[in-house]
C-alpha positions in Angstrom: 9.5 13.4 -13.6 11.1 10.0 -13.8 9.3 6.8 -12.9 11.5 6.4 -9.8 11.0 10.0 -8.8 7.3 9.7 -9.2 7.2 6.5 -7.1 9.3 8.1 -4.4 7.1 11.2 -4.4 4.0 9.1 -4.2 5.4 7.0 -1.4 6.5 10.1 0.6 3.1 11.7 0.1 1.3 8.6 1.4 3.6 8.3 4.4 2.7 11.9 5.3 -1.1 11.3 4.8 -1.9 8.0 6.5 -5.5 9.0 6.8 -7.7 6.6 4.9 -9.1 7.8 1.6 -12.8 8.6 1.2 -14.8 5.4 0.8 -12.0 3.4 2.6 -13.0 0.3 4.5 -10.0 -0.3 6.7 -11.8 -3.0 8.7 -12.2 -5.1 5.6 -8.7 -4.3 4.4 -7.3 -5.5 7.7 -9.6 -8.5 8.2 -8.3 -10.1 5.1 -4.6 -9.5 5.8 -4.1 -9.6 9.6 -4.9 -13.4 10.0 -2.6 -14.3 7.2 0.4 -11.9 7.7 0.8 -12.1 11.5 4.4 -10.9 11.3 3.2 -7.5 10.2 1.6 -5.2 12.7 -1.7 -3.4 12.1 0.2 -0.1 11.7 2.6 -1.7 9.1 -0.3 -3.1 7.1 -2.1 0.3 7.1 1.2 2.0 6.2 1.7 -0.4 3.3 -1.9 0.2 2.2 -1.4 3.9 2.2 1.8 3.6 0.2 0.1 1.4 -2.2 -2.8 3.8 -2.7 -0.4 6.7 -3.1 1.3 4.9 -6.0 -1.9 3.6 -7.6 -3.5 7.0 -7.3 -0.5 8.6 -9.0 -1.3 6.4 -12.1 1.4 3.8 -11.6 0.6 0.1 -12.1 0.3 -2.4 -9.2 3.7 -4.0 -9.8 5.4 -0.6 -9.1 3.5 -0.5 -5.7 4.5 -4.1 -5.0 8.2 -3.3 -5.7 8.0 -0.2 -3.6 6.7 -2.1 -0.6 9.6 -4.6 -1.1 12.2 -1.9 -1.3 10.9 0.4 1.4 9.4 -2.0 3.9 11.1 -5.3 3.1 7.8 -6.9 2.4 8.0 -10.1 0.2 6.7 -9.7 -3.3 3.9 -12.2 -2.9 2.8 -10.4 0.4 3.1 -7.1 -1.3 0.9 -8.3 -4.1 -1.8 -9.3 -1.6 -1.5 -5.9 0.2 -1.8 -3.9 -3.0 -4.8 -5.9 -4.2 -6.5 -5.5 -0.9 -5.7 -1.7 -0.9 -7.2 -1.3 -4.3 -10.3 -3.3 -3.3 -11.0 -1.9 0.2 -9.2 1.4 0.5 -10.7 3.2 -2.4 -7.5 3.7 -4.5 
């Protein structure tokens, strides 16, 4: 499967399974992001975290997840970087 196909598959999978992974600390994930990124809703942040985990769990590097958040959700690259880092730290991916 191509890199783009794998990213799309991972993103689609994570969109379908928005449940937090085992060991996930969604409260910590949100507490670090919500005060800073007030233009994103809680649901958008959780969705972005789920997409990020899907991509990271598929073995892709963090920059692929950041780019995917930019393309699919219109999230700025710097914001995406913070979301991916928080997801890796707090959501168990």
